[in-house]
C-alpha positions as CSV (number, residue, x, y, z in Angstrom):
1,X,203.3,-32.5,157.6
2,X,202.9,-29.5,159.9
3,X,203.8,-31.6,162.9
4,X,206.9,-33.0,161.2
5,X,208.1,-29.4,160.4
6,X,207.4,-28.5,164.1
7,X,209.5,-31.4,165.3
8,X,212.3,-30.4,162.9
9,X,212.1,-26.9,164.4
10,X,212.2,-28.3,168.0
11,X,215.1,-30.6,167.2
12,X,217.1,-27.8,165.6
13,X,216.5,-25.6,168.6
14,X,217.2,-28.4,171.0
15,X,220.3,-29.7,169.2
16,X,222.4,-27.0,170.8
17,X,221.2,-27.4,174.4
18,X,223.2,-30.6,175.3
19,X,226.4,-28.9,174.1
20,X,225.5,-25.8,176.1
21,X,224.8,-27.8,179.2
22,X,228.1,-29.6,179.0
23,X,229.9,-26.3,178.3
24,X,228.2,-24.7,181.4
25,X,229.2,-27.7,183.5
26,X,232.8,-27.7,182.4
27,X,233.2,-23.9,182.5
28,X,232.3,-23.6,186.2
29,X,231.5,-19.9,185.7
30,X,228.3,-18.0,185.1
31,X,230.0,-15.3,183.2
32,X,228.4,-14.7,179.9
33,X,225.2,-16.5,180.9
34,X,221.8,-14.8,181.2
35,X,219.3,-16.3,183.5
36,X,216.6,-14.0,182.1
37,X,217.2,-15.5,178.6
38,X,217.0,-19.0,179.9
39,X,213.8,-18.2,181.8
40,X,212.3,-16.8,178.6
41,X,213.2,-20.0,176.7
42,X,211.7,-22.1,179.5
43,X,208.5,-20.0,179.4
44,X,208.3,-20.4,175.6
45,X,208.6,-24.2,175.9
46,X,205.9,-24.2,178.7
47,X,203.7,-22.1,176.4
48,X,204.2,-24.5,173.5
49,X,203.5,-27.6,175.7
50,X,200.3,-25.9,177.1
51,X,199.2,-25.0,173.5
52,X,199.5,-28.7,172.6
53,X,197.4,-29.8,175.6
54,X,194.8,-27.2,174.7
55,X,194.6,-28.2,171.0
56,X,191.7,-30.7,170.8
57,X,192.7,-31.9,167.4
58,X,196.2,-32.7,168.6
59,X,195.0,-34.3,171.8
60,X,192.6,-36.6,169.9
61,X,195.6,-37.9,167.9
62,X,198.2,-37.9,170.7
63,X,198.7,-41.6,170.3
64,X,200.1,-41.0,166.8
65,X,201.7,-37.6,167.5
66,X,203.2,-38.0,171.0
67,X,206.7,-37.4,169.6
68,X,206.0,-33.6,169.2
69,X,205.4,-33.2,173.0
70,X,208.3,-35.5,173.8
71,X,210.7,-33.1,172.1
72,X,209.1,-30.1,173.8
73,X,209.6,-31.7,177.2
74,X,213.1,-32.9,176.3
75,X,214.2,-29.3,175.4
76,X,212.5,-28.0,178.5
77,X,214.5,-30.4,180.7
78,X,217.8,-29.4,179.0
79,X,217.2,-25.6,179.3
80,X,216.2,-26.1,182.9
81,X,219.4,-28.1,183.6
82,X,221.3,-25.2,182.1
83,X,219.5,-22.8,184.4
84,X,220.4,-24.9,187.4
85,X,224.0,-24.9,186.3
86,X,223.9,-21.2,186.0
87,X,223.1,-20.9,189.7
88,X,225.7,-23.5,190.6
89,X,228.3,-21.6,188.6
90,X,227.3,-18.3,190.1
91,X,227.8,-19.7,193.5
92,X,231.2,-21.0,192.4
93,X,232.1,-17.5,191.0
94,X,231.3,-15.9,194.3
95,X,233.3,-18.5,196.2
96,X,236.3,-18.0,193.8
97,X,236.1,-14.2,194.2
98,X,236.7,-14.5,198.0
């Protein structure tokens, strides 16, 4: 049950990232974005993934509980994409200011 609740938490956190990535892509500006915030979120997901790999009980049942790590990695990819878009948009902002 704990793993299911953890997946629900990860899904709830992750549900907003696809919308945020699309918004960042369409906005073409870095205004209002915080790279420090995105880096903290990325660090948190990496810590969560590392904790799973270090948990012997989880790793011994990974064949049955792989979906938990899947959602951690999926969210990590989405937040990382948003960070990449931040740097793209910052470059676009500089270009538009000239």
